[in-house]
N, CA, C and O atoms as CSV, one atom per row, in Angstrom:
chain,resi,resn,atom,element,x,y,z
A,1,MET,N,N,143.313,45.873,113.589
A,1,MET,CA,C,143.658,46.661,114.749
A,1,MET,C,C,142.493,47.595,115.069
A,1,MET,O,O,141.977,48.275,114.182
A,2,ASN,N,N,142.086,47.628,116.310
A,2,ASN,CA,C,140.980,48.465,116.760
A,2,ASN,C,C,141.548,49.665,117.508
A,2,ASN,O,O,142.239,49.503,118.514
A,3,PHE,N,N,141.263,50.850,117.027
A,3,PHE,CA,C,141.748,52.083,117.652
A,3,PHE,C,C,140.568,52.812,118.273
A,3,PHE,O,O,139.573,53.090,117.603
A,4,GLN,N,N,140.688,53.121,119.566
A,4,GLN,CA,C,139.602,53.805,120.268
A,4,GLN,C,C,140.169,55.011,121.000
A,4,GLN,O,O,141.179,54.910,121.697
A,5,LEU,N,N,139.522,56.135,120.838
A,5,LEU,CA,C,139.978,57.380,121.454
A,5,LEU,C,C,139.028,57.759,122.574
A,5,LEU,O,O,137.823,57.891,122.360
A,6,ASP,N,N,139.569,57.932,123.755
A,6,ASP,CA,C,138.768,58.357,124.900
A,6,ASP,C,C,138.836,59.877,124.975
A,6,ASP,O,O,139.890,60.431,125.287
A,7,LEU,N,N,137.740,60.552,124.696
A,7,LEU,CA,C,137.726,62.009,124.657
A,7,LEU,C,C,137.725,62.652,126.037
A,7,LEU,O,O,137.993,63.848,126.152
A,8,ASN,N,N,137.437,61.905,127.069
A,8,ASN,CA,C,137.463,62.431,128.439
A,8,ASN,C,C,138.718,61.962,129.149
A,8,ASN,O,O,138.646,61.289,130.177
A,9,LEU,N,N,139.860,62.315,128.602
A,9,LEU,CA,C,141.116,61.894,129.193
A,9,LEU,C,C,141.348,62.544,130.554
A,9,LEU,O,O,141.855,61.907,131.477
A,10,PHE,N,N,140.980,63.794,130.669
A,10,PHE,CA,C,141.189,64.528,131.911
A,10,PHE,C,C,139.859,64.984,132.485
A,10,PHE,O,O,139.056,65.609,131.793
A,11,GLU,N,N,139.632,64.671,133.737
A,11,GLU,CA,C,138.480,65.240,134.436
A,11,GLU,C,C,138.936,66.307,135.408
A,11,GLU,O,O,138.223,67.280,135.654
A,12,ASP,N,N,140.118,66.125,135.959
A,12,ASP,CA,C,140.732,67.075,136.880
A,12,ASP,C,C,142.189,67.252,136.495
A,12,ASP,O,O,142.853,66.318,136.046
A,13,LYS,N,N,142.662,68.456,136.679
A,13,LYS,CA,C,144.063,68.744,136.389
A,13,LYS,C,C,144.492,69.873,137.318
A,13,LYS,O,O,143.815,70.896,137.411
A,14,ILE,N,N,145.609,69.689,137.999
A,14,ILE,CA,C,146.133,70.716,138.901
A,14,ILE,C,C,147.479,71.159,138.360
A,14,ILE,O,O,148.347,70.337,138.066
A,15,GLU,N,N,147.644,72.474,138.231
A,15,GLU,CA,C,148.887,73.022,137.698
A,15,GLU,C,C,149.462,74.052,138.663
A,15,GLU,O,O,148.727,74.758,139.353
A,16,PHE,N,N,150.781,74.122,138.698
A,16,PHE,CA,C,151.503,75.016,139.588
A,16,PHE,C,C,152.246,76.059,138.765
A,16,PHE,O,O,152.817,75.749,137.720
A,17,PHE,N,N,152.231,77.295,139.245
A,17,PHE,CA,C,152.866,78.406,138.540
A,17,PHE,C,C,153.698,79.209,139.529
A,17,PHE,O,O,153.378,79.277,140.715
A,18,GLU,N,N,154.780,79.823,139.023
A,18,GLU,CA,C,155.573,80.727,139.854
A,18,GLU,C,C,156.157,81.825,138.975
A,18,GLU,O,O,156.411,81.626,137.787
A,19,ALA,N,N,156.364,82.981,139.584
A,19,ALA,CA,C,156.919,84.123,138.858
A,19,ALA,C,C,157.457,85.132,139.869
A,19,ALA,O,O,157.185,85.050,141.067
A,20,GLU,N,N,158.226,86.081,139.353
A,20,GLU,CA,C,158.789,87.121,140.217
A,20,GLU,C,C,157.932,88.370,140.277
A,20,GLU,O,O,158.253,89.310,141.005
A,21,SER,N,N,156.839,88.392,139.517
A,21,SER,CA,C,155.894,89.508,139.627
A,21,SER,C,C,154.482,88.965,139.482
A,21,SER,O,O,154.259,87.939,138.839
A,22,ILE,N,N,153.544,89.660,140.084
A,22,ILE,CA,C,152.151,89.218,140.018
A,22,ILE,C,C,151.644,89.298,138.578
A,22,ILE,O,O,150.832,88.473,138.161
A,23,LYS,N,N,152.118,90.281,137.824
A,23,LYS,CA,C,151.695,90.423,136.425
A,23,LYS,C,C,152.141,89.216,135.600
A,23,LYS,O,O,151.359,88.677,134.818
A,24,ASN,N,N,153.397,88.789,135.773
A,24,ASN,CA,C,153.891,87.622,135.039
A,24,ASN,C,C,153.150,86.354,135.455
A,24,ASN,O,O,152.880,85.488,134.622
A,25,LEU,N,N,152.829,86.248,136.718
A,25,LEU,CA,C,152.078,85.091,137.199
A,25,LEU,C,C,150.699,85.050,136.543
A,25,LEU,O,O,150.259,83.996,136.082
A,26,GLU,N,N,150.031,86.177,136.501
A,26,GLU,CA,C,148.708,86.251,135.865
A,26,GLU,C,C,148.786,85.906,134.377
A,26,GLU,O,O,147.907,85.223,133.852
A,27,GLU,N,N,149.831,86.375,133.700
A,27,GLU,CA,C,149.990,86.072,132.278
A,27,GLU,C,C,150.191,84.578,132.048
A,27,GLU,O,O,149.617,84.011,131.118
A,28,LYS,N,N,150.995,83.940,132.884
A,28,LYS,CA,C,151.223,82.497,132.760
A,28,LYS,C,C,149.926,81.716,132.970
A,28,LYS,O,O,149.620,80.785,132.226
A,29,ILE,N,N,149.177,82.109,133.986
A,29,ILE,CA,C,147.920,81.419,134.278
A,29,ILE,C,C,146.928,81.617,133.140
A,29,ILE,O,O,146.269,80.665,132.722
A,30,GLN,N,N,146.815,82.837,132.638
A,30,GLN,CA,C,145.872,83.118,131.557
A,30,GLN,C,C,146.218,82.334,130.303
A,30,GLN,O,O,145.324,81.831,129.622
A,31,ALA,N,N,147.496,82.225,129.989
A,31,ALA,CA,C,147.919,81.451,128.819
A,31,ALA,C,C,147.525,79.986,128.975
A,31,ALA,O,O,147.084,79.357,128.013
A,32,GLN,N,N,147.679,79.443,130.173
A,32,GLN,CA,C,147.328,78.040,130.398
A,32,GLN,C,C,145.815,77.831,130.393
A,32,GLN,O,O,145.336,76.773,129.984
A,33,ILE,N,N,145.073,78.818,130.838
A,33,ILE,CA,C,143.604,78.733,130.772
A,33,ILE,C,C,143.169,78.581,129.320
A,33,ILE,O,O,142.299,77.764,129.017
A,34,GLU,N,N,143.762,79.355,128.426
A,34,GLU,CA,C,143.409,79.268,127.003
A,34,GLU,C,C,143.760,77.895,126.435
A,34,GLU,O,O,142.992,77.337,125.652
A,35,ILE,N,N,144.891,77.356,126.814
A,35,ILE,CA,C,145.294,76.026,126.346
A,35,ILE,C,C,144.330,74.967,126.857
A,35,ILE,O,O,143.930,74.074,126.109
A,36,ASN,N,N,143.956,75.063,128.125
A,36,ASN,CA,C,143.077,74.052,128.721
A,36,ASN,C,C,141.646,74.135,128.210
A,36,ASN,O,O,140.906,73.154,128.288
A,37,LYS,N,N,141.248,75.282,127.691
A,37,LYS,CA,C,139.918,75.376,127.075
A,37,LYS,C,C,139.804,74.416,125.898
A,37,LYS,O,O,138.734,73.869,125.630
A,38,ALA,N,N,140.915,74.218,125.201
A,38,ALA,CA,C,140.923,73.338,124.033
A,38,ALA,C,C,140.656,71.890,124.414
A,38,ALA,O,O,140.141,71.120,123.602
A,39,ILE,N,N,141.000,71.511,125.643
A,39,ILE,CA,C,140.727,70.140,126.091
A,39,ILE,C,C,139.546,70.110,127.070
A,39,ILE,O,O,139.412,69.207,127.895
A,40,MET,N,N,138.698,71.137,126.940
A,40,MET,CA,C,137.427,71.199,127.673
A,40,MET,C,C,137.583,71.249,129.199
A,40,MET,O,O,136.788,70.654,129.927
A,41,LEU,N,N,138.596,71.950,129.670
A,41,LEU,CA,C,138.776,72.147,131.105
A,41,LEU,C,C,138.548,73.611,131.437
A,41,LEU,O,O,138.913,74.500,130.668
A,42,GLN,N,N,137.938,73.850,132.594
A,42,GLN,CA,C,137.734,75.219,133.055
A,42,GLN,C,C,138.272,75.344,134.477
A,42,GLN,O,O,138.453,74.342,135.170
A,43,VAL,N,N,138.524,76.569,134.902
A,43,VAL,CA,C,139.072,76.810,136.239
A,43,VAL,C,C,138.022,76.485,137.290
A,43,VAL,O,O,136.887,76.958,137.230
A,44,HIS,N,N,138.428,75.666,138.253
A,44,HIS,CA,C,137.560,75.325,139.377
A,44,HIS,C,C,137.945,76.158,140.601
A,44,HIS,O,O,137.080,76.684,141.301
A,45,SER,N,N,139.253,76.272,140.852
A,45,SER,CA,C,139.697,77.095,141.977
A,45,SER,C,C,141.142,77.540,141.766
A,45,SER,O,O,141.893,76.935,141.000
A,46,VAL,N,N,141.511,78.615,142.467
A,46,VAL,CA,C,142.862,79.160,142.405
A,46,VAL,C,C,143.303,79.474,143.822
A,46,VAL,O,O,142.548,80.045,144.609
A,47,SER,N,N,144.537,79.095,144.140
A,47,SER,CA,C,145.128,79.420,145.428
A,47,SER,C,C,146.487,80.056,145.145
A,47,SER,O,O,147.228,79.573,144.288
A,48,HIS,N,N,146.818,81.124,145.851
A,48,HIS,CA,C,148.092,81.785,145.567
A,48,HIS,C,C,148.766,82.247,146.840
A,48,HIS,O,O,148.121,82.430,147.872
A,49,GLU,N,N,150.073,82.434,146.755
A,49,GLU,CA,C,150.877,82.893,147.884
A,49,GLU,C,C,151.974,83.819,147.393
A,49,GLU,O,O,152.344,83.806,146.219
A,50,MET,N,N,152.488,84.628,148.322
A,50,MET,CA,C,153.638,85.471,148.033
A,50,MET,C,C,154.685,85.199,149.106
A,50,MET,O,O,154.363,85.057,150.285
A,51,TYR,N,N,155.933,85.129,148.680
A,51,TYR,CA,C,157.044,84.887,149.596
A,51,TYR,C,C,158.061,85.997,149.408
A,51,TYR,O,O,158.364,86.375,148.276
A,52,VAL,N,N,158.591,86.521,150.499
A,52,VAL,CA,C,159.645,87.538,150.438
A,52,VAL,C,C,160.918,86.903,150.975
A,52,VAL,O,O,160.954,86.424,152.108
A,53,SER,N,N,161.967,86.905,150.150
A,53,SER,CA,C,163.236,86.312,150.561
A,53,SER,C,C,163.958,87.226,151.549
A,53,SER,O,O,163.541,88.359,151.788
A,54,GLU,N,N,165.037,86.716,152.110
A,54,GLU,CA,C,165.822,87.513,153.052
A,54,GLU,C,C,166.419,88.753,152.388
A,54,GLU,O,O,166.691,89.753,153.052
A,55,GLU,N,N,166.621,88.677,151.068
A,55,GLU,CA,C,167.155,89.818,150.324
A,55,GLU,C,C,166.066,90.813,149.940
A,55,GLU,O,O,166.363,91.860,149.365
A,56,GLY,N,N,164.818,90.503,150.249
A,56,GLY,CA,C,163.712,91.398,149.946
A,56,GLY,C,C,163.044,91.141,148.605
A,56,GLY,O,O,162.153,91.892,148.207
A,57,ARG,N,N,163.460,90.088,147.899
A,57,ARG,CA,C,162.848,89.765,146.605
A,57,ARG,C,C,161.526,89.042,146.840
A,57,ARG,O,O,161.404,88.202,147.732
A,58,ARG,N,N,160.559,89.385,146.029
A,58,ARG,CA,C,159.239,88.760,146.136
A,58,ARG,C,C,159.095,87.654,145.101
A,58,ARG,O,O,159.543,87.784,143.962
A,59,PHE,N,N,158.464,86.569,145.517
A,59,PHE,CA,C,158.152,85.462,144.628
A,59,PHE,C,C,156.676,85.131,144.787
A,59,PHE,O,O,156.158,85.051,145.901
A,60,TYR,N,N,156.021,84.943,143.678
A,60,TYR,CA,C,154.594,84.641,143.676
A,60,TYR,C,C,154.389,83.232,143.143
A,60,TYR,O,O,155.058,82.812,142.200
A,61,SER,N,N,153.464,82.509,143.751
A,61,SER,CA,C,153.135,81.173,143.268
A,61,SER,C,C,151.624,80.998,143.310
A,61,SER,O,O,150.913,81.660,144.066
A,62,ALA,N,N,151.165,80.080,142.467
A,62,ALA,CA,C,149.719,79.801,142.417
A,62,ALA,C,C,149.509,78.345,142.054
A,62,ALA,O,O,150.312,77.732,141.350
A,63,VAL,N,N,148.409,77.811,142.554
A,63,VAL,CA,C,147.952,76.475,142.206
A,63,VAL,C,C,146.569,76.664,141.592
A,63,VAL,O,O,145.685,77.264,142.203
A,64,VAL,N,N,146.390,76.147,140.381
A,64,VAL,CA,C,145.117,76.276,139.682
A,64,VAL,C,C,144.558,74.878,139.458
A,64,VAL,O,O,145.217,74.008,138.890
A,65,HIS,N,N,143.323,74.684,139.920
A,65,HIS,CA,C,142.626,73.399,139.755
A,65,HIS,C,C,141.653,73.558,138.591
A,65,HIS,O,O,140.734,74.376,138.634
A,66,PHE,N,N,141.877,72.764,137.561
A,66,PHE,CA,C,141.003,72.749,136.389
A,66,PHE,C,C,140.099,71.520,136.471
A,66,PHE,O,O,140.533,70.452,136.903
A,67,LYS,N,N,138.849,71.672,136.058
A,67,LYS,CA,C,137.904,70.554,136.017
A,67,LYS,C,C,137.237,70.512,134.647
A,67,LYS,O,O,137.128,71.521,133.952
A,68,ALA,N,N,136.803,69.333,134.291
A,68,ALA,CA,C,136.124,69.150,133.002
A,68,ALA,C,C,134.810,69.901,133.002
A,68,ALA,O,O,134.102,69.943,134.009
A,69,LYS,N,N,134.489,70.495,131.861
A,69,LYS,CA,C,133.200,71.167,131.696
A,69,LYS,C,C,132.111,70.115,131.653
A,69,LYS,O,O,132.268,69.060,131.038
A,70,LYS,N,N,131.015,70.412,132.309
A,70,LYS,CA,C,129.892,69.453,132.323
A,70,LYS,C,C,128.684,70.055,131.664
A,70,LYS,O,O,127.641,69.407,131.577
């Protein structure tokens, strides 16, 4: 049996995050950045939005694009 491991499994990875506070959103993103460093991915871009519901509650979301380190 021949076993071969491809070390470049991911070249691009896009992840979505949401939270009820900007601080929690930042913490979630930072935790995932640390995890993705282990698989040699770094942040390429970040896009974020805030939504206010009819009840006045705020929701924060972000899309983070990770790319392989070169």
